[in-house]
C-alpha positions in Angstrom: 20.9 -9.0 -11.6 20.1 -5.5 -10.2 18.3 -4.6 -13.4 16.1 -7.7 -13.1 15.3 -6.9 -9.5 14.5 -3.3 -10.5 12.2 -4.4 -13.2 10.5 -6.8 -10.8 9.9 -4.0 -8.3 8.5 -1.7 -11.0 6.2 -4.5 -12.3 5.0 -5.1 -8.7 4.2 -1.4 -8.4 2.3 -1.3 -11.7 0.3 -4.5 -10.8 -0.5 -2.9 -7.4 -1.8 0.2 -9.1 -3.8 -1.8 -11.6 -5.4 -4.0 -9.0 -6.1 -0.9 -6.8 -8.0 0.7 -9.7 -9.9 -2.5 -10.7 -10.9 -3.8 -7.2 -12.6 -0.8 -5.8 -15.7 -2.4 -4.4 -14.4 -3.3 -0.9 -12.4 -1.1 1.4 -10.4 -4.0 2.7 -9.2 -5.1 -0.7 -8.2 -1.5 -1.5 -6.2 -1.3 1.8 -4.5 -4.6 0.9 -3.6 -3.2 -2.5 -2.2 -0.1 -0.9 0.0 -2.2 1.4 1.2 -4.1 -1.7 2.1 -0.8 -3.3 4.0 0.3 -0.2 5.9 -3.0 -0.1 6.9 -2.6 -3.8 8.1 0.9 -3.1 10.1 -0.3 -0.2 11.7 -3.0 -2.3 12.5 -0.3 -4.9 14.0 2.0 -2.3 16.1 -0.8 -0.9 17.5 -1.7 -4.3 18.2 2.0 -4.9 20.0 2.5 -1.6 22.0 -0.7 -1.9 23.1 0.3 -5.4 24.8 3.5 -4.2 26.0 2.0 -0.9 23.9 4.5 1.2 22.8 3.9 4.7 19.4 2.3 5.3 18.1 4.6 8.0 15.6 6.2 5.5 14.2 2.7 4.7 13.5 2.2 8.4 11.7 5.6 8.6 9.7 4.6 5.5 8.7 1.3 7.1 7.6 3.1 10.2 5.4 5.5 8.3 3.9 2.7 6.2 3.0 0.8 9.4 1.3 3.9 10.7 -0.6 4.2 7.4 -1.7 0.6 7.7 -2.9 1.1 11.2 -4.9 4.2 10.3 -6.4 2.4 7.4 -7.5 -0.5 9.6 -9.0 1.9 12.2 -11.0 3.6 9.4 -12.1 0.2 8.2 -13.2 -0.9 11.7 -15.1 2.3 12.3 -16.9 2.1 8.9 -17.9 -1.5 9.6 -19.2 -0.5 13.0 -21.3 2.3 11.6 -22.5 0.9 8.3 -22.3 -2.9 8.8 -20.1 -3.7 5.8 -17.2 -2.4 3.7 -19.0 -1.9 0.4 -18.5 1.5 -1.2 -22.1 1.5 -2.6 -23.6 1.7 1.0 -21.6 4.8 1.9 -23.6 7.9 1.3 -21.5 11.0 1.1 -24.4 13.4 1.5 -25.4 12.1 5.0 
């Protein structure tokens, strides 16, 4: 059962990486894919810690940092939409 959950979490991670690489047109979709990757890593960490009967304090720290990462990503998204009007990567000019 644990092996099946471990394979499921690894497949979630790989699908998140694949969709992150393929859907790179919008910033919002990329942020959602990053959050999916973080959730799959959390699931993998939870399985690993429960396998060895460790404490789950590190998983709470991981969740706190992932929430901070999500809030920073949303703030970048809001600021880019306010300055450029959309979240397409084609409209962002690096040279300006």
